[in-house]
C-alpha positions in Angstrom: 124.0 21.6 192.0 125.3 24.6 194.3 122.6 27.0 195.1 123.4 30.7 196.3 120.6 32.9 197.8 120.5 36.5 196.6 117.7 38.7 198.7 118.0 41.1 195.7 116.2 38.8 193.6 112.8 37.6 193.3 111.2 34.7 195.5 109.7 33.1 192.2 113.2 33.1 190.0 116.0 30.9 189.8 119.0 32.3 187.9 121.4 29.8 186.2 124.8 31.6 184.6 124.8 31.1 180.5 127.3 28.8 179.4 129.2 25.3 180.6 128.9 22.0 179.1 126.3 19.3 179.5 129.0 16.8 179.9 130.4 18.3 182.9 126.8 18.7 184.3 127.2 22.6 183.9 124.2 23.4 181.3 120.7 24.8 182.1 119.4 22.4 179.1 119.8 19.3 181.8 116.9 21.0 183.6 114.6 21.9 180.6 112.2 19.8 178.7 112.4 19.1 175.0 109.6 21.0 173.5 108.6 23.4 170.9 107.0 27.0 170.9 103.5 27.5 169.9 105.0 30.0 167.4 107.0 28.8 164.6 108.0 25.7 166.2 111.3 26.7 167.6 112.9 25.5 170.6 111.4 27.0 174.0 114.2 28.1 176.0 114.8 30.5 179.2 111.4 29.3 181.1 111.1 26.4 183.0 109.6 25.6 186.3 111.8 24.2 189.0 111.4 23.1 192.8 114.3 23.5 194.9 114.6 21.3 197.7 117.5 20.5 200.5 119.9 17.6 199.7 118.9 14.9 202.2 122.5 13.8 202.7 123.3 17.0 204.0 126.1 18.1 201.6 
């Protein structure tokens, strides 16, 4: 995944553009856990903790 730093954004938030296909590796759903909400048992979307680390290969 490519990362772009934006100093105008909060330090504790990572934004991912909406859209793209999972088969192309361009979908935020690849990063979220499958779980249900505590109200109504719907899909829990739009909030997931992530940790960003540098690529060890240097790319």
